[in-house]
N, C-alpha and C positions, 0 to 999 in steps of 0.2 A: 783190429782197428776198423775193418769194414763192417763188422757186426755193430760196432758202436755208431759208426757214421750212418749206417742203414736205419738204425732205430731212431737216431736223431732226425733224419730226413722224414721218416714216416710220421714222427711226432709233429713236424712242421706241417705236413700235408693234412693230417687228420685234424678235424676241428676239435677244439677243446670241449669236453663234456662239462655241461653246467651241473652244478650241484642241485639236487632236488630242493624245491621251495619248502621252507620250514614254516609251519603254522605259527601265527603270532602267539606269543606267550605273554600273558600279563599276570604278574604276581604268581607265577607258577601254574596258572590255569590256561588251558587252551581257549582262545577266544573264537566263538562261532560267528560267522558272518550272517547277518540277518538277510533273508532273501527279500528283494524288492518286490512290492506288490505287482502283479501282472496286469496292470491297467489295460494294456492293449488287448489281452485275452478277455478281460471282463467286458470291455466295450464291444469287442467282436461278438461275444456270446449274446449280449443285450441286443445288438443290432440284428443278429440272426433270429433271435426269439421274436423281436418286433416284426421282422419281415415275414416269419412263419405265421404269426397271428393275422397280419394283413392279408396274406394269401389265403388262409383258411376262411376269413370273413368274406373275401372276394368270391371264393369258391361257393360258399353258402348262398350268397346273393345270386350268383350265376345259376345255381341249381334251382332256386325259387323262380327265377325268370324263365328258365327252361321248362319247368313244370307248368307255369301259367301259360306260356306260349303253346305248349303241347296240348293243354286242355282247350285253348282257343281253337287250335287246328282241328282237334277232334270234334268240337261243337260245330265248327264251320263245315267240316266234311259231312256230318250228320244233317246239317241244314241243307246243304247242296243236294245230298241224296234224297231228302224229303221233297225238295223242290222239283227235282228231275222226275221222281215217281209221280208227283202230283201233276206236273205239266204233261206227262205222257198218258195220264188217265183220260179216256175218252168221255167220261162223265163229269169232268171238271166244271165247276160252276164259278163264273166270274161275277163278283159283286163290286159295283162302283161306289166309292165312298167320297163324300164331299163335306167340306167345311167352308168357313169364310174365305180362307186363303189356301188351306191345305186340300189336296185331293189325292186319291189313291185307289188301290184295288186289293181285294181279298179273293184269293183263289182257294176254293175248297171243293171237296168231292164227297158224294154220298157214301156213307160207310167208313169214311176216314176220320181219324181223330186228330188230324193236323192240317193246317192250312197255311198259306203264305200271304202275308200282309206287306204291301209296298206303298210307301207314302212319299209325297214330294211337298216342298215349300213349308217344311216344319219350322216353327219358331224356335229360337234358341232358348234352351231351358236354363233356369237359375240353378245355382248350386243346391243340391239336395232334392232335386226334382227328377222325375222320369215320366215317360209316356206309359200309360197303362191301357191295355186292350180289354174290352168288355164284350161279352156275348150275352144276348137276351134269351133266357130259357123260361118259358111259361110266365112271362112278366117280371122275372127276377134277373138282375144283371149279375153275371158270373165273371169274376176276375180271371183273365186268361193269359196273364203274363205282362211283364214290364220290359221296356227297352229304351235305349238312347238313340237319338238321331245323330247323323254325321253329315256335315255340309248340307243341312236342310233336307236330307233324304234319309230314308231308312227302309230296310226290309227285315221282316221278323217272321220266324216260324212259330205260329200259334199252336199250342197243344193243350186244348181245354180239358182233356181227360175223357172225353166222350165224343161220339160222332157229331160232325157239323150238322147232320140231319135234324138234330134236336133244337137248333138255334134259329131264331127268326131275324134278329137285328145284330148289328155290330156298331161299336163306337170306341173312340180313343179319347182319353182325357189326360190332363196333366195332373199328376199326383205326387205325393212325397216319394222319394226313392225307396223308402221302406215298404211302399205299397199301401193300398187301401182295400177295405172290404166292400165298399160301395163307391160308385163314381161320384165324387164330390167336387173335383177340380174342374177347371175350365174345359169345355168341350172343344176338341180339335177337329174331329171328323166323325161322320156317321153314315150308315147306309143299311139297306135291307139285304138279307141273305136269300 
């Protein structure tokens, strides 16, 4: 009797085991459930892909800016070094340049192939224009670089490719940004070397 009562009590305490779910059967065939499309996964992947493309594009833009700024820094450092060497040269020659409104100075030294041009009161340039430096060599004007002014001022390291000893005059004109082979634009400033 105790055995019987014990089993009955144990049966009351134990939860009833449920029967395993039976697959749906239709006409004797098992019916497979079609999986629902994983729209959430598709949207997440598309978002991640778009974000990756945006980050790659941003990275490329940042790299190009860094390259451009690094080149500007290198050019600036070279210009400052040229200016320092020039200013410390005891044979430096100072040429005063004058125009209607613009005035400036060109520092050059015998035997050196670079000089420093500083100008003030530069007029604002139209789009597609730049200032172009010209040096006179035996009656011919030699293009010696183009530059842009900032806040009506500019300094420019001129590198004509040969010593300044060979030149007798200097002038600056306004020319197309692409440059000119002869000084055809308006004269800004000029002087003797």
